[in-house]
Every structure is written in C-alpha cells, then in structure tokens.
C-alpha positions, 0 to 999 in steps of 0.5 A: 613331289607330289604325284601329278594326279594328288591335289594333296600330300600330307608328310609326316604331319604332327599337332601338338596343342600347347596350353601353358605347361601342358601339351596336347599331342592330337595327330602324329606321324600322318602321311597320306595323299588326295588323288585329284577330282576324288572324294575322301571320306576320314572317319573316327570317333571324337577325339580322333584328330579328324577336324585338327587334320581338316583345319591343316588341309584347309589352311585354318592351322598349321602342323607342329611338323610336316609338310601339307602339299597343295599341288606341290606348294607346302602350305605348312610353311605360308604365312598368314596372309598367304593361307588367307589367299589359299584359303580364298582362291582354292578352298570352300568349307562347309560345316554342320551349322549352316551360317547362313545370313539370315537376312539374305536369301538363298541366292543372295548368301551364295552371291556374296562368295562369288566375290572371292574367286576370279572364275566364279559360278553364277549363283543360280547355276550354284543352287541349280547343282545342288537342287535348290535353284526353285528356292532362290528367293528364300530366306533362311528362316524358310528353308528346312535344314537340308535345304539350308545346308545345300544353299550353304555348299552352293555358296562354298562352291559358287568361288569355284574352289578346287577343294570342297572340305565338308566337316560333319555336313549331315550331323544336324540332319535326319537320314532322308535329308542327309542322304539328299545332302550327301547325293548333292556334294557327289553331283558336285564332284562329278560335274565340276571334277571337284576335289572332296574331303569330308570328315565325319563320325558316321563310317556309313558315309564312307561308302560313297568315297573313292579313297576312306581313311579311319582315324584313331587316336591321331594316326590312320588306322586304316586307308583304302581305295573303294573301286565301287562308291555306293550313290549317297541316296541309298546310304543306311546308318 
C-alpha cells in the first residue's frame, strides 16, 4: 500500500508497444513514489520514456505489467470507462502546445472545464492564480505564447484536480516566458497544495522541484530529493 503521504506509487511498471511482430520496450521495472502536495520533475532525453510514464500516470495508457496506485487504487487494472472518470475527476493536463479554443476568451476557455469537477474553482479565480485575470476577456490570438500557456494551466486546474501533469510546459517558450509559466505552476502547488509532475528534457527545471527523477533508456537512472527548491524565476538554462 502507499504511504498516507503518497498520492502515487508505481510498482514494477513496464511498457512495451507491439507493432505487428515488432515489440518496442519503452519502460522497464519503474518503481517510484510521489508524495502528496509535492512537485516532481522527471528529466530525460527524447526516447527515454518520459511521455509514456506520464501517460501511464495520467490514465491515458496502461502498463504492460506492474501497478500504478493512485490513493491506493491500482488504475492499471481499471476499465476504459473507469480511466475516463479518473482523468475527469482527478487529473489536470498541461501540454507543450496550448490547445485553446480560438473562438472563446481566456475566461471562457477556463469555464469549459469547471463543469467536469464537483468542486471547481471559479474561472476568474483560476486565472488570478496564474496571473491572467487582467486578460480574461481576450481571445487566444490576442495573447502571447506565455499568456496562452498560463491560460491553459488555469483551464487544467479549474476543476480542482488532485494531480497536475505537465508535458514540456516551457518547450515552445523563451527563457523569460518559460520562467513565468513555471512560477505560475509553483504558485498553484503552494496555494492549492496540488501535486505536480513536470516532464522535461531541460535539467535546469529540476531546481524548482521537491523531487527529481532522471530517466535513461526506460529506467530510473537517478532519484533524489531537493531540500531547497529554487524560485522558478531564478532558473537559468
């Protein structure tokens, strides 16, 4: 069983994709725990299995073997319908590309997800948490890349998920804009106690994390705890 302080625990998780007669192993016997309310950064080069690991945690895919415990429930054994409910009720997703609805304002984009949770955050409050309340009435085309990403983050957290999963959230941004996006994520962690997992190829981002996992060739090459996370605005890469 997971410790009371752990939101997630992965036990002997492996994933192999089968394409015809070809088998492509991606993850091998991954074991890790994610404490509730912490920020975990998963670092690794392209092809190391980061996105696959995030998809397994987020219920977008299931492991070939092993268990993914969320609050002591093994979601690896869930049906497709149960995984859909898991994602809707517990997980917020932030991707490298913002996927905002171009015909909706920032606030309207956030409002879309508030209907999915039982205890949502008001769209205006979600935008305030990421420093976008002053741009609530603007359409995506009127926003910078960083502003669009912060709006996407507000949309992801408006349903008040327990877990926020971020896939290369600064990948399409410059340094200063990327810092502001990471600061918004750190603020959400601090103010809402939301557990955050960020995957990135950029090892500098690990400085803001409570815990860092480094993936290499589908296995955990290093796992460490950071006693003194840095302010994201101070990150240099």
